[in-house]
N, C-alpha and C positions, 0 to 999 in steps of 0.2 A: 100867303107870301108867294110872289111870282118866282119863276125859275131863276131869272137873273139875280134877284135879291137873295134867293136861297144860296146860289153859288158864291156870291160876295160874302155872305155870312159865314159859310163854311171855310172859305179861304182866310177870312179874318180870324176865325176861331182857331184854325190850325196855326196861323202865325203867332197868335197869343200863346197857344199851348207850347209851341216851339220855344218861346221866350221863357215860359215857366220851366221847361226842361233845361234851358241854358242857365238860368239862375241856379238850379240845383247843381249842375256841373261846376260852375264857377265857385260856388261855396265849397263843395266837396273837394275840389282840386286846389282850393285856397288861391284862386286867381282873382283876388279882390280888386286889383287895378283895372279889371275889365268889366266891372259892374255897370259902367255907363252903357254897355251893350243891352242892358235890361232896364235900367232906371233913367229917368230924366235927371238933369243936373240938380234940379230943385226938389227932388223926391223927398218925402217924409217916410221914415221906416221906423216901425215900433215893434221891438222884440221884448217888451216888458212882460208879456204873459208867460214867457219862459225864463224869466229872471234876468233878461238882458236889459238893454237901454233903448231909448227912442232918440232919433235925431235925424240930421240931414245925411245925405249920401257920404260926404267927406267924413263926418263924425262916425257914421256906422262903419265905414271902411277901416278906420283906425281901431274901433272897438273890435271888429272881427279879427284883425291882425293880432291884437293882444289876447283875445279870449279863445280863439280857435287853434292857437299854436300847437298844443299837445294832443288835440282831439283828432280822431279819425271819424268821419261822418259819412252817411249815405242817405241823402234826402230822396225818399221815394214819394213822389207827389202824384196824386190821382184824384178821382171823383171831382173833376173840374166842372164847376157850374159857371157858365160864361153868358153874360148879358151885354150885348152890343147895342148902343143907343140907335135910334132911328136915323141919325145923321151919319152913322158909321165912323164917327170921329172919336168916340170914347167908349169905354167898356168897363165893366166890373166883373171880377171873378172871385169865387171862393174855391180854395184848393185844400184838399186834405193832405196832411203830411204824416208819414211814418218815418221816424228817424232813429236808427240805431247809432249810438255814439260810443266810441271806445278810446281808451288811453292806457298807458302802461303804468303799473304800480310796482312796488317792491315785491309783491306776491305774484306778479304776472299781469297779463292783460285783464282789463275790466271793461265790460260792455253794459250799457244801460239803454233804455228805449224811451222815446218821447213821441206822443201823438198830439197833433194840434191842427188848427185851420189857419190859413192865410186869407185875409180879405184884402183884395187889391183893386186899385183904380188904374186905368190905362188910358193913354191918348195915342192917337195916330200922329206920328212925326214924319218928317221927310225921310228919315232913316228906318221907318217901320214903327211897329207898336212898342211903346215904352211905358213902364210903370211909373206912376206919380205918387203912389201911396201904397204901403204894405203894412198891415196891422195883424199881429198874431191874436188868435183866440185860444186860450188854454184848453187842452183836452185831457190828457192823462200822461202819467210817467210810470215806468217800471224800473226800479233800481234794486237789483238783487244785492244781498249781503256780500261784501268782498271776501 
């Protein structure tokens, strides 16, 4: 790989990783109306591996509003594998997620943990990299007795 191509790859990879971090912030801060900053309008999102639903961005936005209400989350995303195609116009990533989730019960706060992977497809748009597909792969859960 020549120097110019190496620099372009690194810049694209950093831009994609910034989008991955932005996704985590939008979800954790419940800023669901801003998910177009990460996804294309026609994106397909599949959360079924963690018991959620699959659907289009508008469907998933409504699902998140309903399901995330009482939850406190902290998406810690890492171990990013990023493959950018030779044209530099599309990419695929696999991202590991460690996610503590908490909510209040009559007995006090309850926290549980989920680990999984996201498999994503990306395209370069006039506004930067956007995700066209996100599919979860189940990993593990830890749910202590309340």
